[in-house]
Structure formats: C-alpha cells, structure tokens
N, C-alpha and C positions, 0 to 999 in steps of 0.2 A: 446528455448523458442519462445513462440507464438509469432506471429507479434504483435504492437503493436493494439490497437482500441480502443475506444469509448463505455462509457459505463453510462451508469444515476445510480443514485445509493441516497438515502435517507441518511442526513445531518440532524444531529439534537444533542443538546447541541456537539457542538467537535471532535463526533462521523460521522463514515462514515459507514454501511452497506453496505456490498455489496451482491451484487444478489447471490444465492443459486448454481445456477452451475458454480459464478464463482470464489467462497469459498469452491467450491468441487474440481472442479480444483484446487488451490492453497493447500486443504490440499492431495491430489494426491500424486503433485509436491514433500510433503515437506517445503511450503514456510509459514514461518510465520513472517517474518519477513521483512518491506518493508523500502523502499527510499523513502521520499516524497518531490514533488518538487512542489515549486508552477509556472505553466507557465503560466498565469494570473489571476487576479483577481477573477477569474471565474473558471475554470480548476486549476487543478494536477496532477499532476500523478506519477504513485507508480509502485516501477520497486525492485523485490524482491532481500534480498541480497541472493549469493549465496554461495555455502561453499567456490567456487574455489574465489572467492571479494578479494582484492586486501583491508589489514582490514586498512592500512591507509583513505581510501575514509572511512571508518566510523565514524573518528571524527568529517567529516563535512556533514552538512543539517538536516534532520530532517530525523529522524527512528520512527516506530509503530510498535507492533509488533499485529498480524492477533489474535481475541480469539474464543474463542471456536463456539461462534453463529457470527464466522462471521462478526464482527465492530474492525473496528482500527481506533485507536483516533490520531486526527490532534493537532500538536501541534497550540497554542496561537498565537503563532508569526507567525503563514498562517496565 
C-alpha cells in the first residue's frame, strides 16, 4: 500500500470526485471498495478494503464503492 498522502478533491452533492491519477492507480490495484473515516470537520480519510482485511471490521464505520468515473459517495452521516 502506498504511504498516506493528501490531495484535494472536488466534492458536490455528497460525492467526492477523485483526481484522474488516483482513479487510475485505484483501478490498477483493483481497489473499488473503501472505508471512509471522518478525521475532523474538514477532512475525510479513505482506505481501500483489501482481500485479506478482517471481515468483522466491515461491520463498523462507513464504506463506499468507487464508480467507473472515479466518484465516491459520502454517507450523509459524515
């Protein structure tokens, strides 16, 4: 997994539009399902759910699927 980084993404109507290089990387890695955490009022953290992740961890928190055009829906609770 690459080191954590920061990038700005367009957010509109509850959807984050990932930048094209990030979308291409995610597709190349086979990442299409993400865990979403709220770090504070202005920052979210996205982490891919990987094949070897503990299934019990999927029962908690928020998750979103990456669309073909690089969009991630953000749950309203966040």
